[in-house]
N, C-alpha and C positions, 0 to 999 in steps of 0.2 A: 963290401961295406957292412959295417955292423948295424944292428937294428936301431941303436940309439942315434947313430949318425944320420940314418935315413929319416927317422922321425923328427930329429932336430932340424934337418934341412927342410922338411915339409912345413914345419912351423915357421922357419925363416921365410920360405916362399909365401906362406899365408900372410905374414906381416907385410912383406914387400908388395904383394898384390893389393892389399888393403890400402897401403900408402899410395900406390899408383892411382887407385880409384879415387881416393880423397883428393889427391893433387889435381886430377882431371876435373873433379867437381868444382874445386876452388877456381881453377883456371877458367872454366866455362862460366862460372858465376861472375868472375871479375869482368869478363868480356861482356856479359849480359848487363852488368851494372854500368859499364861505360856506354853501351848502346842505349840504355834506359835514360841516361842523362841527356842524350841527344834527341830523344823522342818527345812525344806530346806531353804537355803539362796537365795538371789536374789530379783528381782523386785516383784515377786509374794508374797514373804514373807513380804516385806516392805508394799505393798498394803494392805495385810491382817491385819498387825499391825495397819496401819493408820485407817482402817475401824473400827477396834475394839476400838481404842482410841476415835474416833468420837462417837461411841455408848456409851462409858463410860462417855464422856462429856455430852451427851444428857441425860443419866440416872441421872447424878449428878444434872443437872438443874431441872429435874423432882423431885428429892429429895428436892430441895430448895422449889419448889412449894408446895409439900406435907407438908413440915415443916410449911410453912405459913398458910396452911389450918388448920393444927393442932392447931396453935396459935390462929387463929380466933375462932375455935370451943371452945377452952379453955376459951375464954372471954365471951362466951354466957351464959346468965342466962335465962334459959327457963321458969322460974317461973315469970319473970318480964313481966308485961303487962302495956302498956301505950296507950293513944289515938293516938299517933304519931307512924308511922312505924319506927322501929329501927332494929339494928342487932339482929336477933333472932325472929322477928315478922313473923306471918303468915298473909299474906294479901290476902283476897278473893276479886276478882274483877268480873265484869260482863263477862270478857273474859277468865280468868284463875285464879288459886290459886298459890300464891308464898310463899316460905319460904326463908326469907332474911338471908342467912348464907354464904355458899360457892357455887361455881358452881359445882353442882353434878348431874344436869340433872333432869329427871322426876322421881318422887317418888310417890308411891301409899300407902295411908293409909285410912282405913275405906271406901274402894271402891271409894275414891276420888283421883284425880290426883293433885299433887303439883309440882311446878318447884322450885328446890333448886337453888337460884341465889345469886351471890355475890353483895355486895353494890357497887362495882366498875363497874358492868355491866351496859349497857345503861338503861335497865328497873329498875335495882336496884337503880341507881342514881335518877331516876324519882320518885320511890316509897318512898325513904328514907325521913322521916319527914312528909309525907302526913298523912291525917286523913280520917276516914270514910266519904263518901259523896264527897270527892275530885274527880275531873275529870282531867285526864291527856291525853296527846296526844303522841303517839309513832308510827312512820312510817305511818302518816296520819290516824291513827286509834285512836278513843277515848276510854279510859278505865275508868270506874267508880269503885271506891273502895267501896265495899259493907260491909266489916268487917275487923277489925284488931284484931288479937288474940295475 
């Protein structure tokens, strides 16, 4: 398996795991809401329902974010390589290695660390469109691009 395939699959797994977690939260909150309606009345009851409603709203927002990540992943062509950094590129710098896809944190493949970052992140915006040999500055630190895959 190629490095991009491995990193791409790790990002898909990351999104799938988040989706599963959020779905479990929604399911448990729905069950709790149903049991809340059957329990005692009064202020305690209303507070409990309000807290569960807030949790449900938060989970719904997370679902929207997960859906957006899935859309981004579906647009990526991991076989495409260009000289310029683009969505789906692996960018190796003198400081760190980046996979320009979604914000999924640190990934490890072939005993090397890669940071899965989105194009809308500060470093992602800086790297987008850059080429091998380009030097950029982030937080008063210079970063040189060594390779783009």
